[in-house]
C-alpha distance (Angstrom), angle and dihedral (degrees) to the residues before:
residue distance angle dihedral
X1 . . .
X2 3.78 . .
X3 3.80 125.0 .
X4 3.81 95.2 -104.5
X5 3.80 92.8 55.2
X6 3.81 91.8 46.4
X7 3.81 90.4 52.6
X8 3.80 91.7 48.3
X9 3.81 90.8 50.7
X10 3.79 89.6 51.8
X11 3.82 92.8 48.4
X12 3.80 90.7 47.3
X13 3.80 92.4 56.1
X14 3.83 94.9 45.3
X15 3.80 100.9 54.9
X16 3.76 103.0 137.7
X17 3.76 106.1 -99.8
X18 3.77 129.5 52.1
X19 3.80 99.5 -115.1
X20 3.80 93.3 53.5
X21 3.81 91.5 43.6
X22 3.80 88.5 56.9
X23 3.79 97.9 41.9
X24 3.79 99.3 42.7
X25 3.81 94.5 35.1
X26 3.79 94.8 51.5
X27 3.80 90.7 42.7
X28 3.81 90.4 53.5
X29 3.81 91.8 46.2
X30 3.80 90.6 55.7
X31 3.80 102.5 36.5
X32 3.79 114.8 21.9
X33 3.80 97.3 82.1
X34 3.80 91.4 62.8
X35 3.81 98.6 41.3
X36 3.78 120.4 121.8
X37 3.80 122.3 -134.4
X38 3.81 90.6 -96.3
X39 3.80 91.5 49.7
X40 3.82 91.3 48.5
X41 3.78 89.6 53.3
X42 3.81 90.5 50.5
X43 3.81 90.8 48.5
X44 3.82 91.5 48.8
X45 3.78 89.2 52.3
X46 3.81 90.8 51.8
X47 3.80 90.0 49.8
X48 3.81 89.2 53.1
X49 3.81 91.6 53.0
X50 3.82 117.2 92.9
X51 3.79 112.0 -89.9
X52 3.79 95.5 -124.7
X53 3.80 92.3 55.7
X54 3.80 94.4 51.1
X55 3.81 91.3 42.2
X56 3.82 91.0 53.4
X57 3.81 89.2 53.2
X58 3.80 92.7 47.8
X59 3.81 95.4 49.8
X60 3.80 92.5 42.3
X61 3.81 99.1 -113.2
X62 3.80 90.7 123.2
X63 3.78 134.5 21.0
X64 3.77 118.2 -109.7
X65 3.81 108.2 -104.0
X66 3.81 112.3 -117.7
X67 3.81 91.7 -115.8
X68 3.83 89.3 61.4
X69 3.80 97.2 43.6
X70 3.78 115.8 110.8
X71 3.78 145.0 113.5
X72 3.80 95.6 -69.3
X73 3.80 92.6 49.1
X74 3.81 89.3 47.8
X75 3.81 90.7 53.4
X76 3.80 90.9 45.5
X77 3.82 91.1 52.6
X78 3.82 90.6 50.9
X79 3.81 93.8 42.9
X80 3.80 117.4 117.1
X81 3.77 109.4 -153.1
X82 3.80 129.0 -170.2
X83 3.83 106.8 -109.8
X84 3.80 90.2 -156.5
X85 3.79 90.9 58.0
C-alpha cells in the first residue's frame, strides 16, 4: 500500500471520538486499498469534514448534502462496522 493510503487509514482511525474512529477506521481498512484516485479524493474530503456532521449523515439524523454525495459516501452509508472494534 502506498504512503498516501497508509496516512489516510491512520487519519480515518483517529477521528476524535470513538464511534467515528470505529466507523471510518474499519471502512478504510476494508476499502481503501481498492479506491481509485477520484474515490481517494472523496474520502479525503470526508475526513476533512467535522466528525459530527459526517456522523449525523451516517446515523441518519441529517441528509447528506448534495455536494458530499458520491460513491464513497454511498458505501460508507451502507457499511456495517463492528461496534466492538
